[in-house]
N, C-alpha and C positions, 0 to 999 in steps of 0.2 A: 345523540344518535343511538338507535337501537343496534343490536348485534348483527342484524342483516346488512346494515350500511356502514360497517366499520371494518378496518383491517385487523387481522390477528397476527401477532408475531409468530414466526415459525418456531421460535424457542418456547412458546407457550404450549407445551405438550398436551395439557388438559383440554385447552380450546381446540387444538388440532384433532385430538382423539374424539372429542364430542362431535365436532363437525363431520368427521368421517363416519362415525357411528350413525349420526342422523341421516347422512346421505345413503348409507347402506339400508336403512329402514324405510326409505322413501321409494314407493312404487309409482312409476309414472302412470297417470290415468288421464283420461280426457284428451284435450288437444294441446297444442304447443303455442305459447304466446311469446314469441321472440321480441316483440315490442317491449313487453314488461321486463324481460331479462336485460335488454339493452338500456332501458331507463334506469335500472338499479345502478348501472355503471356511473351514471351522472351524480349519484349521491356519495360515491367513494372519494375520500380525500386523503392522500392524493389520488388522482386518476391512475388506473393501472397502466403499466408500460406495454402490455399486450393482453389479448383475450384468447383463451382456448375454448372454442365452441365445438362441442360434440353433439351431433344431431343425426336424425334419420330422414330429414326432409324439410320442405318448406313449412312455415307455420300454418296453423289452422284456426288460430284465434288472435284477436287483438284486444286492447283495452275496451273497445266499443262493440265487440262481437256479441251477438245474441248467444248466450251460453246454452240455450235449448236447441239451437240449430243442429241438425243431424248430418247434413252434407255440406260440402264446399267444393267449388270448381277449381280447376287448375289456375285460371286467370285470377280468381279471387285470392288464392294462396300467394300468387306472385305479387298482387297488390299489398297483401299483408306483409310480405317480405320487404317491399320497398318502404312501407310505412315504418317498419321496425328499423331498417337501416338509417332512415332519416332521424331517428331518435338517438342514434349512437353519437357520442362525442367524437369530434374530428381528431385525427392524429394518433389513434390507437390501432396498431396492427391487429387484425382478427385472423387467427389461425384456425382453420376449419378441418375437423375430422368428420367426414360424411359417410354414414352407413345407409345408403339410399334404400328407400322402400320401393317396391314395385308400384308402378302407376304414378310416379312423381318425376316425370322426365325432365322438368325444368330445374330441379333442385341442384344438380351438379353444376350447371352453367351459372346459376344465380350465386351459389356459394363460392365458386371459383372466381367470379367477377368481384365479389366482396373481398376475398382474400387479396386479389390483385390490386384493387382500388386502395386498400388500407395498408399495403406493403406487408401483408401477412402471407401465410402459406396455406395450401389446400392439399388434402390427402383423402382419397376414397379407396379403401381396400378392395381388391379384386373379389369376385364372387366366391372363388375357392379358397380364400384366406381363412384361416391360417394354414 
């Protein structure tokens, strides 16, 4: 297994620091592929006992999406979300922290249902937070 698909021990400070450093250097660009994220979970052994998902809305890409497309509709984003959820292994609670974008009205409902269905939790900070 490559390092993307294996667990790191919390006692391995070097691996932990490297992971955090890499995360801090990563700038989000392009769209969001929730399907790919959930598929990575399938490679982990053992499977996680829960997932913490931090997001700003419904996905805009899938593994089969045209990378050159410049727009996507709300219903298309909902379909991508459903496709992603179907790739998630069963029995893992998904805990969602949603910082919603304007113009994505179905995100809160979809992620709340995901959290409920998987026995996870859902939180979306108020507009004036903190």
